[in-house]
N, C-alpha and C positions, 0 to 999 in steps of 0.2 A: 670274167676273164677264166677259162678251165685252167687246169694243171699243165696240159701239154703247150698251150700259147704261153703260160709263165715261164716255163722251162725254155722255149724259144727265146723270150725276151730277156731273161736274165742271162742265158748264154751269149746272145748279141752284145749286152751290156759288157760283160767280162772280157769278151773279145776286144771290144771297142777300148777298154781301158788296158789291156794287155796283161789281165790276170787270169785267162781261162785256161784251165788245164784238163785234160781228160779225166784226170783222178777227182775233179771236184764234181762230176756228174751226179753222184749221189747227195751231195751238200746241195746243189741246184735243185734236184727234185724234192728234196725235203723242204725247202724254201718254197717252191713253187705250189707245194700242197698247203703250208701255211697260209699263203697269199689267196689260194683258192677259197680257203675256209674263211680268211677274213672278207671277202668280197661277199660270200654267203651270208655271214653276220650281218654286215652292212644292209644287205639286201631285206634280210629279217627286221632289221631296225627300223629301217625307212617304210616296211610293210605294217609293221606296229604301229606307225603313227608318228615315228620319228622324235620321240619326246624324250629330252635328256634325263628328265625326273619323272618317276611314276609312282602312283599311290601303291604302297605294299602294306597288305593286312596280315598283321603278326598272328601268333597262336592265341592271343587272349583276345582277338578280334579288333585290336585298335588300328587305325589307319596310320601310315607313316610314309613321308616322302623317302624315297630312294632313287638312288642312282639307277638307270636303265641298265640292267644286266647286259644286254646286247651290247652297249657303250663300253660296259668293263672289258668284256670278252674282246671286242674289237682293239681295245687298246692292250690286252694283253698280247694278242697274236701281233699286232705291230711292234710291240717290244721283242719278241722272239725272232720275227723277221729282221729287225734292225740287226741284230747279233749275226744273222747269216750273210745280210749285206755289208757288213763290217768285215767279216772273214773271208768274203770275196772281192773285197776292194772296190765295193761300189758306193763306199762313202769317203770323204775325204780323209778322214782320220785312217780309216782301213786301207786305202790306197797308199797313203803315206809309210803305214806301217809295213805294208808288203814291199813296197819299193826299198824301205830302209833294211828290209831283211833279204834283198837282191832276188826274191821270188820272181819279180817282174822280168829279168834278165836271166830265168832259170836255164836257158840253153846257151847262154855265153859261158866261154871258160874264163875263170878267175884267174887272172894274171899272177896271183901269189903262187897259187895251188900250180899253174904252169911253169913258174920260175923253180920251185921246189921239186918240181918231176924232172926237170932238167938239170938240177944241181947235184945229181948224182955222182 
């Protein structure tokens, strides 16, 4: 999926859970770029044969088994994406955190603040 499609999908998901804010658009674009890159890495992994372990020849000429670098990069990109998903409230723990910080009800007036304003 390309970056624009990822942006649309992420925005839809944040709207569905109630955490979307226009201020998050830059974060959404960054996440979309990570996911686009992650998809590309997976495509390269599959095209290279999809082997989780490869034979690597070191400087001395010895052959050693090593984890496929595409899998390592894919896992790193997934870890980066998870942090963004969490910040946008797109994981259970992220949504719970945002809900506790009342960002989900960002536009609602806080009763305590209203009371203190009127107590003057």
